[in-house]
Every structure is written in structure tokens, then in C-alpha cells.
TORVOKOL-749325 format. One line per 10 residues: number of its first residue (from 1); for each residue x, z, y of C-alpha. Coordinates in nm, 3 decimals. Layout:
<nodes>
NUM	X Z Y  ...;
</nodes>
This chain:
<nodes>
1	-9.301 13.741 -2.536  -9.305 14.051 -2.771  -9.695 14.035 -2.771  -9.668 13.683 -2.904  -9.427 13.780 -3.136  -9.654 14.029 -3.293  -9.917 13.781 -3.358  -9.667 13.501 -3.544  -9.610 13.515 -3.909  -9.248 13.669 -4.004;
11	-9.140 13.337 -4.104  -9.221 13.177 -3.756  -9.027 13.454 -3.548  -8.702 13.318 -3.638  -8.792 13.004 -3.479  -8.912 13.139 -3.161  -8.568 13.112 -2.979  -8.496 12.784 -3.126  -8.849 12.662 -3.035  -8.812 12.814 -2.645;
21	-8.471 12.649 -2.611  -8.602 12.330 -2.734  -8.882 12.339 -2.482  -8.647 12.456 -2.204  -8.428 12.130 -2.280  -8.719 11.911 -2.277  -8.832 12.032 -1.962  -8.528 11.994 -1.769  -8.487 11.658 -1.889  -8.869 11.559 -1.809;
31	-8.791 11.709 -1.466  -8.502 11.527 -1.406  -8.644 11.196 -1.521  -8.955 11.249 -1.297  -8.722 11.351 -0.993  -8.529 11.031 -1.052  -8.801 10.799 -1.081  -8.962 10.980 -0.751  -8.634 10.959 -0.548  -8.578 10.582 -0.650;
41	-8.928 10.497 -0.554  -8.865 10.696 -0.218  -8.521 10.483 -0.176  -8.696 10.154 -0.251  -8.943 10.209 0.030  -8.715 10.323 0.262  -8.497 10.007 0.195  -8.811 9.818 0.255  -8.937 9.964 0.552  -8.571 9.991 0.731;
51	-8.452 9.653 0.609  -8.156 9.809 0.458  -7.909 9.591 0.263  -7.971 9.550 -0.097  -7.625 9.701 -0.170  -7.740 10.013 0.012  -8.046 10.079 -0.199  -7.864 10.013 -0.515  -7.598 10.228 -0.468  -7.810 10.513 -0.362;
61	-8.002 10.454 -0.679  -7.697 10.506 -0.852  -7.537 10.771 -0.660  -7.893 10.966 -0.730  -7.881 10.909 -1.051  -7.546 11.032 -1.122  -7.613 11.340 -0.918  -7.929 11.415 -1.116  -7.805 11.363 -1.471  -7.474 11.554 -1.414;
71	-7.675 11.852 -1.278  -7.903 11.800 -1.589  -7.607 11.788 -1.811  -7.482 12.111 -1.674  -7.826 12.264 -1.688  -7.880 12.176 -2.047  -7.515 12.320 -2.145  -7.597 12.634 -1.954  -7.907 12.685 -2.164  -7.685 12.642 -2.489;
81	-7.447 12.909 -2.368  -7.154 12.693 -2.222  -7.045 12.828 -1.899  -7.040 12.577 -1.596  -6.739 12.745 -1.485  -6.562 12.683 -1.768  -6.641 12.309 -1.770  -6.548 12.296 -1.395  -6.212 12.446 -1.463  -6.141 12.232 -1.754;
91	-6.241 11.923 -1.567  -6.046 11.997 -1.236  -5.748 12.110 -1.441  -5.762 11.794 -1.684  -5.807 11.581 -1.333  -5.504 11.738 -1.176  -5.274 11.697 -1.489  -5.394 11.344 -1.512  -5.325 11.262 -1.128  -4.983 11.410 -1.166;
101	-4.867 11.237 -1.479  -5.011 10.900 -1.338  -4.816 10.948 -0.998  -4.511 11.055 -1.196  -4.548 10.726 -1.427  -4.639 10.503 -1.150  -4.276 10.482 -1.025  -4.129 10.434 -1.353  -4.395 10.164 -1.426  -4.320 9.987 -1.102;
111	-3.977 9.980 -1.141  -4.020 9.829 -1.516  -4.234 9.574 -1.378  -4.024 9.467 -1.100  -3.735 9.466 -1.366  -3.929 9.186 -1.563  -4.001 9.003 -1.232  -3.613 9.014 -1.158  -3.539 8.882 -1.512  -3.800 8.594 -1.452;
121	-3.757 8.499 -1.108  -3.384 8.561 -1.101  -3.318 8.602 -0.720  -2.992 8.726 -0.803  -2.777 8.814 -1.130  -2.489 8.974 -1.244  -2.167 8.947 -1.020  -2.365 8.811 -0.729  -2.326 8.994 -0.402  -2.621 9.075 -0.226;
131	-2.737 9.342 0.065  -3.069 9.503 0.083  -3.180 9.491 0.446  -3.395 9.765 0.621  -3.461 9.499 0.883  -3.338 9.184 0.967  -3.058 9.303 1.249  -2.957 9.641 1.074  -2.664 9.629 0.783  -2.813 9.753 0.455;
141	-2.662 9.872 0.146  -2.485 9.597 -0.032  -2.205 9.497 -0.297  -2.171 9.330 -0.622  -2.424 9.375 -0.880  -2.281 9.505 -1.207  -2.590 9.595 -1.406  -2.956 9.538 -1.405  -3.174 9.747 -1.645  -3.543 9.839 -1.642;
151	-3.543 10.102 -1.413  -3.221 10.054 -1.189  -2.988 9.787 -1.048  -2.643 9.911 -1.035  -2.419 9.771 -0.715  -2.081 9.838 -0.682  -1.989 9.915 -0.288  -1.715 9.730 -0.140  -1.444 10.028 -0.111  -1.171 10.063 0.164;
161	-0.801 10.022 0.041  -0.666 10.318 -0.128  -1.037 10.427 -0.210  -1.241 10.397 -0.534  -1.557 10.163 -0.522  -1.878 10.365 -0.534  -2.165 10.275 -0.733  -2.532 10.254 -0.623  -2.818 10.284 -0.856  -3.072 10.116 -0.665;
171	-3.465 10.109 -0.825  -3.572 9.789 -0.883  -3.905 9.825 -0.676  -3.681 9.855 -0.358  -3.579 9.466 -0.400  -3.971 9.384 -0.351  -4.014 9.607 -0.094  -3.710 9.525 0.133  -3.523 9.199 0.228  -3.253 9.094 -0.016;
181	-2.947 8.894 0.150  -2.784 8.681 -0.112  -2.408 8.651 -0.020  -2.300 8.412 -0.304  -2.391 8.046 -0.362  -2.316 7.977 -0.689  -2.624 8.175 -0.847  -2.863 7.989 -0.633  -2.766 7.664 -0.739  -2.786 7.790 -1.107;
191	-3.102 7.915 -1.058  -3.251 7.654 -0.903  -3.100 7.407 -1.177  -3.209 7.615 -1.481;
</nodes>
């Protein structure tokens, strides 16, 4: 490379690195496209010879394209000076944070959606007596519905003589995961007539 630099004029010597980098990137792109075409043709022939379903052939071609273009992107970024380790760390870190945030928000969003369903379907209302059952034969938690908000439904449990009543905050999604026994008749008639 140094001997080549000696033969070039001075104004062209500053462009040698840029041209070399451009040629390397071009070769990476052309090599990827050629390998992709070759592998696509191989999968197409394999699908015809072995009578594979069309879904398998199309899925295989898409998978090969994704893998090859991802590798091409990493190689090009490496030639530009971006470390693959840094990219991988950033990608996995972002994915982990997104997964934790989605998992944390999922329960809240689920309860909000279930609250909207409770407001629209009205399986029970305020001051109705309900019981949330684990199964049909076991008693569950129950009492009088005191409040329904976007996250929780507050139920006042029956208290024995001399004790203060206790309040349960039941997540709204639980009403759609368990059976609910309605012990008040008037709200049923009211919701049917509305």
C-alpha cells in the first residue's frame, strides 16, 4: 500500500483511505447479495426436490435474508469503526429494559381494560354482595362492593361481632379469571332492564 501511495499525486493521497473504505463496503454488500441469491436458489431447489411446503421455502428465504443482512450491517459498521460489542450490548440492554417495562405495565393495562369491561358489562355494581370463587366448591373472598376504580375493586368483608370490617382491594383482572357469585338480586334485574 505504501508503494502505491508513492506513485499517487499528493492531492489523491488523502482520498485513498476513503476509497479503500468504500471499496470494502461495496465488496461486503455485493458478497452478501451474491450469497443471498445463491442460498435462495438452493432453498428453492431443495423445496422442489423434497416437495417441501411453500411456507417452509418462504420462511427459509426470509430467515436467510434477515441473517445475511444483519451480518452485513455488522460488518459495514465494523469497517466504519463501530464496535459490534457496543451495538450488541446496547441492543440487549434496550430489549431487557423494554421487556421489564412491558411486563410491569401489562398488569396495570390489564386491570384498566378489565375496569372498562366491568363498567360496560356491569356484572355487579356498588353495594352488591359478591363472592370471588377459587373453584365451584370452595368458598372465596367476598363481601359488599364499596368502590370500583380503574385498577382495583374495593370489597368490604363481613365482620364478626365486635370486630371492625376489613376491606379487600381486588385487582379488576381477577374478576375475569375467576368465577364471581352475585348474591344480590336487585342489580341483576336493574342491569337486565337498562
